[in-house]
TIVO-2410 file (N, C-alpha, C; in nm, 3 decimals):
# residues 90
REC num residu      c1      c2      c3 atome chaine
REC   1      M   2.190   1.159  -3.044     N      A
REC   1      M   2.189   1.298  -3.048    CA      A
REC   1      M   2.249   1.342  -2.929     C      A
REC   2      R   2.334   1.442  -2.947     N      A
REC   2      R   2.395   1.521  -2.850    CA      A
REC   2      R   2.313   1.641  -2.794     C      A
REC   3      Y   2.363   1.656  -2.662     N      A
REC   3      Y   2.274   1.744  -2.601    CA      A
REC   3      Y   2.365   1.855  -2.538     C      A
REC   4      A   2.315   1.984  -2.515     N      A
REC   4      A   2.429   2.081  -2.466    CA      A
REC   4      A   2.473   2.042  -2.295     C      A
REC   5      A   2.578   2.072  -2.266     N      A
REC   5      A   2.628   2.074  -2.141    CA      A
REC   5      A   2.535   2.106  -2.023     C      A
REC   6      G   2.484   2.242  -2.072     N      A
REC   6      G   2.412   2.306  -1.960    CA      A
REC   6      G   2.487   2.370  -1.854     C      A
REC   7      K   2.620   2.408  -1.881     N      A
REC   7      K   2.687   2.457  -1.750    CA      A
REC   7      K   2.648   2.580  -1.701     C      A
REC   8      Y   2.614   2.663  -1.797     N      A
REC   8      Y   2.602   2.821  -1.784    CA      A
REC   8      Y   2.412   2.824  -1.788     C      A
REC   9      S   2.368   2.729  -1.793     N      A
REC   9      S   2.212   2.757  -1.773    CA      A
REC   9      S   2.144   2.713  -1.673     C      A
REC  10      Y   2.010   2.779  -1.641     N      A
REC  10      Y   1.946   2.782  -1.524    CA      A
REC  10      Y   1.783   2.705  -1.567     C      A
REC  11      G   1.745   2.650  -1.465     N      A
REC  11      G   1.593   2.601  -1.467    CA      A
REC  11      G   1.540   2.624  -1.345     C      A
REC  12      Y   1.408   2.603  -1.334     N      A
REC  12      Y   1.332   2.637  -1.243    CA      A
REC  12      Y   1.244   2.529  -1.169     C      A
REC  13      C   1.265   2.530  -1.049     N      A
REC  13      C   1.227   2.407  -0.944    CA      A
REC  13      C   1.064   2.391  -0.988     C      A
REC  14      D   1.008   2.275  -1.006     N      A
REC  14      D   0.852   2.259  -1.035    CA      A
REC  14      D   0.787   2.277  -0.905     C      A
REC  15      I   0.845   2.250  -0.770     N      A
REC  15      I   0.760   2.263  -0.664    CA      A
REC  15      I   0.785   2.410  -0.620     C      A
REC  16      T   0.901   2.460  -0.572     N      A
REC  16      T   0.906   2.578  -0.518    CA      A
REC  16      T   0.951   2.702  -0.619     C      A
REC  17      G   0.962   2.685  -0.744     N      A
REC  17      G   0.976   2.813  -0.841    CA      A
REC  17      G   1.104   2.876  -0.837     C      A
REC  18      V   1.184   2.813  -0.753     N      A
REC  18      V   1.323   2.875  -0.737    CA      A
REC  18      V   1.414   2.863  -0.861     C      A
REC  19      R   1.499   2.934  -0.906     N      A
REC  19      R   1.579   2.931  -0.994    CA      A
REC  19      R   1.699   2.880  -0.963     C      A
REC  20      V   1.736   2.760  -1.033     N      A
REC  20      V   1.825   2.673  -0.999    CA      A
REC  20      V   1.948   2.637  -1.096     C      A
REC  21      P   2.055   2.634  -1.086     N      A
REC  21      P   2.156   2.590  -1.207    CA      A
REC  21      P   2.102   2.463  -1.272     C      A
REC  22      Y   2.110   2.456  -1.395     N      A
REC  22      Y   2.027   2.317  -1.463    CA      A
REC  22      Y   2.095   2.196  -1.417     C      A
REC  23      R   2.220   2.193  -1.378     N      A
REC  23      R   2.299   2.052  -1.344    CA      A
REC  23      R   2.264   2.025  -1.216     C      A
REC  24      K   2.196   2.107  -1.110     N      A
REC  24      K   2.151   2.077  -1.003    CA      A
REC  24      K   2.014   2.008  -0.958     C      A
REC  25      L   1.930   2.043  -1.096     N      A
REC  25      L   1.792   2.000  -1.112    CA      A
REC  25      L   1.793   1.823  -1.086     C      A
REC  26      R   1.694   1.797  -1.002     N      A
REC  26      R   1.691   1.633  -1.021    CA      A
REC  26      R   1.535   1.605  -1.061     C      A
REC  27      T   1.530   1.478  -1.080     N      A
REC  27      T   1.394   1.460  -1.141    CA      A
REC  27      T   1.337   1.354  -1.017     C      A
REC  28      N   1.222   1.392  -0.963     N      A
REC  28      N   1.158   1.309  -0.857    CA      A
REC  28      N   1.093   1.193  -0.930     C      A
REC  29      W   1.043   1.102  -0.830     N      A
REC  29      W   0.958   0.994  -0.877    CA      A
REC  29      W   0.810   1.046  -0.929     C      A
REC  30      K   0.793   1.153  -0.943     N      A
REC  30      K   0.668   1.204  -1.015    CA      A
REC  30      K   0.705   1.241  -1.159     C      A
REC  31      G   0.814   1.281  -1.196     N      A
REC  31      G   0.862   1.320  -1.325    CA      A
REC  31      G   0.887   1.466  -1.328     C      A
REC  32      Q   0.897   1.519  -1.193     N      A
REC  32      Q   0.906   1.660  -1.188    CA      A
REC  32      Q   1.071   1.669  -1.160     C      A
REC  33      R   1.105   1.801  -1.220     N      A
REC  33      R   1.237   1.870  -1.209    CA      A
REC  33      R   1.237   1.965  -1.106     C      A
REC  34      V   1.313   1.909  -0.986     N      A
REC  34      V   1.305   1.986  -0.847    CA      A
REC  34      V   1.470   1.997  -0.806     C      A
REC  35      S   1.453   2.125  -0.727     N      A
REC  35      S   1.589   2.152  -0.665    CA      A
REC  35      S   1.623   2.073  -0.554     C      A
REC  36      P   1.736   2.059  -0.523     N      A
REC  36      P   1.814   1.948  -0.439    CA      A
REC  36      P   1.741   1.979  -0.315     C      A
REC  37      E   1.682   2.091  -0.242     N      A
REC  37      E   1.617   2.110  -0.132    CA      A
REC  37      E   1.485   2.051  -0.152     C      A
REC  38      A   1.415   2.059  -0.249     N      A
REC  38      A   1.277   2.043  -0.244    CA      A
REC  38      A   1.267   1.870  -0.319     C      A
REC  39      F   1.384   1.809  -0.342     N      A
REC  39      F   1.372   1.662  -0.370    CA      A
REC  39      F   1.312   1.552  -0.271     C      A
REC  40      E   1.242   1.483  -0.282     N      A
REC  40      E   1.224   1.366  -0.204    CA      A
REC  40      E   1.228   1.220  -0.261     C      A
REC  41      D   1.257   1.140  -0.194     N      A
REC  41      D   1.276   0.995  -0.244    CA      A
REC  41      D   1.109   0.954  -0.240     C      A
REC  42      K   1.100   0.851  -0.310     N      A
REC  42      K   0.976   0.770  -0.321    CA      A
REC  42      K   0.957   0.698  -0.193     C      A
REC  43      H   0.840   0.698  -0.141     N      A
REC  43      H   0.806   0.634  -0.010    CA      A
REC  43      H   0.816   0.482  -0.031     C      A
REC  44      P   0.887   0.391   0.059     N      A
REC  44      P   0.877   0.251   0.045    CA      A
REC  44      P   0.753   0.201   0.033     C      A
REC  45      Q   0.660   0.228   0.088     N      A
REC  45      Q   0.506   0.191   0.084    CA      A
REC  45      Q   0.463   0.181  -0.054     C      A
REC  46      L   0.505   0.287  -0.129     N      A
REC  46      L   0.410   0.324  -0.281    CA      A
REC  46      L   0.475   0.212  -0.359     C      A
REC  47      T   0.564   0.138  -0.338     N      A
REC  47      T   0.627   0.021  -0.414    CA      A
REC  47      T   0.586  -0.107  -0.321     C      A
REC  48      P   0.480  -0.181  -0.362     N      A
REC  48      P   0.467  -0.314  -0.274    CA      A
REC  48      P   0.599  -0.389  -0.321     C      A
REC  49      A   0.610  -0.466  -0.196     N      A
REC  49      A   0.740  -0.585  -0.224    CA      A
REC  49      A   0.662  -0.694  -0.309     C      A
REC  50      K   0.736  -0.747  -0.397     N      A
REC  50      K   0.724  -0.882  -0.480    CA      A
REC  50      K   0.774  -0.978  -0.430     C      A
REC  51      G   0.697  -1.085  -0.428     N      A
REC  51      G   0.731  -1.209  -0.405    CA      A
REC  51      G   0.674  -1.224  -0.263     C      A
REC  52      I   0.620  -1.156  -0.177     N      A
REC  52      I   0.590  -1.207  -0.052    CA      A
REC  52      I   0.407  -1.231  -0.049     C      A
REC  53      H   0.371  -1.354  -0.010     N      A
REC  53      H   0.273  -1.403  -0.028    CA      A
REC  53      H   0.224  -1.421   0.129     C      A
REC  54      D   0.085  -1.369   0.134     N      A
REC  54      D   0.045  -1.367   0.258    CA      A
REC  54      D  -0.049  -1.508   0.281     C      A
REC  55      A  -0.015  -1.577   0.366     N      A
REC  55      A  -0.097  -1.705   0.384    CA      A
REC  55      A  -0.230  -1.694   0.422     C      A
REC  56      M  -0.337  -1.756   0.361     N      A
REC  56      M  -0.493  -1.743   0.392    CA      A
REC  56      M  -0.542  -1.837   0.486     C      A
REC  57      A  -0.491  -1.968   0.516     N      A
REC  57      A  -0.528  -2.046   0.575    CA      A
REC  57      A  -0.414  -2.113   0.673     C      A
REC  58      L  -0.461  -2.189   0.759     N      A
REC  58      L  -0.377  -2.255   0.856    CA      A
REC  58      L  -0.375  -2.425   0.800     C      A
REC  59      K  -0.256  -2.459   0.828     N      A
REC  59      K  -0.249  -2.604   0.799    CA      A
REC  59      K  -0.287  -2.696   0.918     C      A
REC  60      D  -0.364  -2.800   0.890     N      A
REC  60      D  -0.413  -2.870   0.985    CA      A
REC  60      D  -0.508  -2.830   1.130     C      A
REC  61      P  -0.593  -2.720   1.109     N      A
REC  61      P  -0.641  -2.636   1.213    CA      A
REC  61      P  -0.712  -2.731   1.306     C      A
REC  62      R  -0.732  -2.690   1.442     N      A
REC  62      R  -0.789  -2.755   1.540    CA      A
REC  62      R  -0.877  -2.669   1.587     C      A
REC  63      P  -0.990  -2.716   1.609     N      A
REC  63      P  -1.093  -2.624   1.713    CA      A
REC  63      P  -1.054  -2.620   1.863     C      A
REC  64      T  -1.071  -2.488   1.927     N      A
REC  64      T  -1.017  -2.478   2.054    CA      A
REC  64      T  -1.128  -2.470   2.157     C      A
REC  65      D  -1.259  -2.468   2.100     N      A
REC  65      D  -1.361  -2.418   2.190    CA      A
REC  65      D  -1.448  -2.526   2.224     C      A
REC  66      G  -1.402  -2.684   2.225     N      A
REC  66      G  -1.485  -2.792   2.238    CA      A
REC  66      G  -1.585  -2.836   2.142     C      A
REC  67      F  -1.582  -2.791   2.019     N      A
REC  67      F  -1.661  -2.804   1.938    CA      A
REC  67      F  -1.581  -2.925   1.815     C      A
REC  68      S  -1.650  -3.010   1.791     N      A
REC  68      S  -1.551  -3.100   1.680    CA      A
REC  68      S  -1.605  -3.081   1.563     C      A
REC  69      V  -1.528  -3.102   1.476     N      A
REC  69      V  -1.588  -3.099   1.328    CA      A
REC  69      V  -1.693  -3.164   1.277     C      A
REC  70      G  -1.788  -3.113   1.247     N      A
REC  70      G  -1.903  -3.172   1.193    CA      A
REC  70      G  -2.031  -3.175   1.313     C      A
REC  71      S  -2.020  -3.137   1.431     N      A
REC  71      S  -2.098  -3.155   1.538    CA      A
REC  71      S  -2.222  -3.043   1.523     C      A
REC  72      V  -2.197  -2.939   1.449     N      A
REC  72      V  -2.333  -2.875   1.432    CA      A
REC  72      V  -2.363  -2.913   1.279     C      A
REC  73      T  -2.495  -2.979   1.320     N      A
REC  73      T  -2.571  -3.010   1.185    CA      A
REC  73      T  -2.664  -2.931   1.113     C      A
REC  74      S  -2.728  -2.828   1.178     N      A
REC  74      S  -2.807  -2.711   1.106    CA      A
REC  74      S  -2.803  -2.603   1.193     C      A
REC  75      I  -2.829  -2.476   1.138     N      A
REC  75      I  -2.815  -2.362   1.216    CA      A
REC  75      I  -2.982  -2.375   1.302     C      A
REC  76      T  -3.089  -2.431   1.282     N      A
REC  76      T  -3.182  -2.463   1.368    CA      A
REC  76      T  -3.146  -2.512   1.508     C      A
REC  77      T  -3.036  -2.580   1.524     N      A
REC  77      T  -3.023  -2.642   1.641    CA      A
REC  77      T  -2.963  -2.550   1.740     C      A
REC  78      I  -2.878  -2.461   1.681     N      A
REC  78      I  -2.817  -2.344   1.773    CA      A
REC  78      I  -2.915  -2.232   1.799     C      A
REC  79      F  -3.000  -2.155   1.709     N      A
REC  79      F  -3.098  -2.087   1.702    CA      A
REC  79      F  -3.251  -2.139   1.681     C      A
REC  80      P  -3.291  -2.191   1.764     N      A
REC  80      P  -3.429  -2.255   1.724    CA      A
REC  80      P  -3.534  -2.144   1.709     C      A
REC  81      N  -3.521  -2.051   1.744     N      A
REC  81      N  -3.634  -1.925   1.731    CA      A
REC  81      N  -3.625  -1.854   1.610     C      A
REC  82      T  -3.527  -1.871   1.526     N      A
REC  82      T  -3.524  -1.807   1.402    CA      A
REC  82      T  -3.573  -1.853   1.280     C      A
REC  83      A  -3.603  -1.979   1.289     N      A
REC  83      A  -3.660  -2.047   1.167    CA      A
REC  83      A  -3.808  -2.055   1.190     C      A
REC  84      G  -3.864  -2.044   1.078     N      A
REC  84      G  -4.025  -2.074   1.073    CA      A
REC  84      G  -4.087  -1.956   1.110     C      A
REC  85      G  -4.060  -1.838   1.109     N      A
REC  85      G  -4.120  -1.721   1.149    CA      A
REC  85      G  -4.163  -1.705   1.282     C      A
REC  86      G  -4.080  -1.733   1.377     N      A
REC  86      G  -4.109  -1.706   1.523    CA      A
REC  86      G  -4.123  -1.816   1.605     C      A
REC  87      T  -4.170  -1.937   1.548     N      A
REC  87      T  -4.223  -2.063   1.620    CA      A
REC  87      T  -4.098  -2.138   1.668     C      A
REC  88      D  -4.122  -2.219   1.741     N      A
REC  88      D  -4.008  -2.307   1.812    CA      A
REC  88      D  -3.980  -2.436   1.723     C      A
REC  89      N  -3.864  -2.462   1.681     N      A
REC  89      N  -3.879  -2.583   1.565    CA      A
REC  89      N  -3.770  -2.679   1.645     C      A
REC  90      V  -3.763  -2.690   1.776     N      A
REC  90      V  -3.657  -2.759   1.861    CA      A
REC  90      V  -3.730  -2.919   1.878     C      A
***
């Protein structure tokens, strides 16, 4: 389907309401027809990057505070007064 060229027509900016030649109107990322003065590009943070994965775990982690893996057998050895309703379970 063919459309008219619009070289003699005018449109109105959806943001400012200013009358602008139809050919100067631009469509922003929200679908609004706006004047060149009111046009804003989409901010890069609104489009997340694809293919970037955030690592959640370390490969071969080592403790740095002196504990070795499996040295803590139960929570009552670290906090003896918390189990059993306030009595010592040491």
